[in-house]
N, C-alpha and C positions, 0 to 999 in steps of 0.2 A: 311326963312326956308320952306321946303316943308310941305304942310298942311296935307296930308293924310299919314297914317302909313301903308296903305295896298298896297303892291307892285303891286297887280293885277289891281288896279285902276289908275295906273300911265302911263305916256307915255313911261317909261322904259320897262314896260311889253309889250306894243304895239310894240316897237322897237324890243324887243326880239322875239316876235311872227313873225314879218315880216322877221327878220334875219333867224330864224329857218326854216321857210317855204322855204326860198331861198336855205338853205343848203340841205334840204331834197329833194326838187323837181328838182334842177338843176343837170345836169350831169357834168358840167364844174368844175374841181377842181384845175386846174393849173398844169403847168409842174413839179414844185417842188414836189407836192403831188404824182403825178403819177410815177415819175422816181427817187424819192429821199426818201420820207417818206415810202411809201408802200413797195418798194423792200427791204429797210433796215429792216422794221418791219417783212417782210416775212422771211428774213434770220434768224432773232432772234428766231422766233417761230419754224422754222424748225430745228435749231441747239441748241436752248436753251442755247446759250452762245455767247460771243463776240469773234471775231477772235483774236488770239494772234499775228498775223502778218497782215499787210495791203498790198494790191497790188495797183498799180497806176490806179485806176478806180474811176469813179464819185461816185460809191456807197460805196466804202470802207472808205473814209474819215469820213463820219458820224458815223462809228462804234466807233470813239473816242469822239464823241460829247455827251453832257448831254443826258441821255437815256430815260427820262420819256415819251416823246412823242412817240418815236418808240415802247416802251413797251406797251403803252396804245393802239396804233393803232394795234400792233401785236395781242394783246388779243381780242380786239373787232372784228377785222377782222376774226380771227381764229374761234371764237365762233358764231358770228352773221353776218359775211359777210360785204358787203359794207354799208348796212343800219346801222349796229352796229357802224362802224367808224363815220358815219354821226351823229348818236345819241351822240357819245362822243363829237363831236364838238358842238352839241346843248347844252350839259351840260356846256361846257366852256363858250359859249355865255351867258347862264343863270347865271353862276357865275359872269361874268363881270357885267351884268346889275343889279344883286342883290347887288354887292359891290358898284356900282355907285349910286344905290338907297339909300344905307346906307350913303354914302358920301353926298348926296344931303340933307339929314336931318340936316347936320351941316353947310350948306351953307346959307349965308345971301342973296345971289343973285344967284338963280338957273339958270337964263338965262345966266349969266356970266359963271357959271360952265359948262353949256352945250356947250356954244360957244367956250370956250378955252380948254376944256378937253374932253368932250364927243365926239364932232364932229370929231376932228382930230384922236382920237383913233378909232372911228367907221370906218373912211375911211381906216385906216391901215389894219384892219383885215377882212373887208368884200370883198376884191378883190381876195385874194388868201388864201389857206390853209397853215398856217405856225405857228411858235411858238411865233410870236410877240404878239398874244393875251395872251399867258401865262405870258409874261413879264408885260403886262398891268394889268392882274389880280394880280400878285405879287406886283406891284407898288401901286395899290389901297389898298391892304392889309396893306402895310406900311403906307400909308397916314392915314388910319383909326386908326392904332396903335398910330401914333403920335398925333392924336386928343384925343383918350381915350385909354390909355395903358391897363387898367384893363378890359374894356368891350371887346376889340378887340384882346386880346392877342392870342387866338387860331386861329382867322382869320389870324393874321399876321404870326404865325408859319407855318400854313398849306400852305398859299399862297406863302410865301418866300421860303419854301422848294420846292414847285412846280416850282417857278421861277428859283431857282438855278439848279434844275435838268432838266431844259428845254432849257436854252440858255446861252452861254458864255457872251453875251452882258448884261445880268442882273448883272454880277459880279461888274462892276463899281457902279451901283445903290446900290447894297447891301452894299459894303464896305464904300461908301460915307455916307449912312445912319447910319451904325455902328459907324463910326467916329463921326458923329454928335451927336448920343445918348451918346457916351462916353464923349466927350468934354463938352456937356451940362449937364453932370451928371444925365442923365435920366436912366431909367431902360434898360440898354444895354445887360444885361446878357441873358435875354430871347431871345434877337435877335440873340444870338450865337447858340441857340439850333438847328435851321434848318441845321446848318453845319454838324450835326451828320450824317444825311442821305447823305450828299454830300461827306464826306471824303472817304467812300469806292469807290466811282466813281473815285476820284482823285488817290487813291492808285492803282486802276486797270489800269489807264492810265500810271502811272509811271512804273508799272511792265511790261505792254505790249508794250508801245510806248515811254517810257523814258521821258515823258513830261506830267505833270498833266492836262494841258489844250491843248493838241495836237489838231490841228496843229498850235495853236497860240503861241506867245512868243518863236518862234523857235530859236531866237538868244540867249535866256537864257537857252534853253534845246536842244542843238544840238544833232543830231544823224547821225551815219554813214550808217544806213540802206538805201539802194538805193530806196526802195519802199516808205519809209517814206519821203525821200527827194523829191520824185516825187509828193507826195500828197500835200505838203506844198504849199499854194497859188493856189491850183487847177492847177498846172503846168503839172501834169501827163497826160497820154492819156485819152481819153474820156471813154474808157472801155465799158463794157456791164453790165448793171444792173443785179444783181442776180435775177433769176426768174425761179424756178422749176415748179411753177404753174403760169399761166398767170394772175397775180394779176391785172395788169392794163387793161387787156382785158375786164374784167367784168364791168369796168367803161366806156369803150369806145363803148360798144354795144349799 
């Protein structure tokens, strides 16, 4: 097990510092961030709502995706500009390394833990700005809950809610863990609570797009809307990303 109980004296804090400096000092954010996350976030802050219909453009599909990342970016960009968005990402990196530090306290072989869990995850989220880090944070919260349900119950509920509202690919992880907790007769009821914040999002998608997880599972939730048909599988036209203000321009200067 890890010897120190002080996060600031560990290699995890050193890695967090290096990662954070990279996020703050570099201008490179990746294509997805410039033409996917920021424009979607800008639409939300300008309209204070999600569109009831979608057109076949690259930017419209995400309007049906789990919204927490878009909302966070919209708020931080609106009030604090690009630096605010970067600070939000720094907080995500901090959350990841803090959770990993907690996990290392329960590991008998920290080297093994770093080699097979920390390094692969680190490589995933350091190259581009996306929601894969959110899924990693949620997964770490689940692991800690499985280790000590009583101690990490709030960590689990907050991180799992964050994961559910971040990315569809977290759903298989969530339901697999829920099934495991139920079948092993562990405390699975608390694991259901994060769904409370997820249900309104699903209902919104049903009302607007006729599919709770649009544009996934299209064979189960078909639609006759020609625009929705075009978006499924990104088969629609490339479209032009919404931008009443030149959001991406401030990052390219």
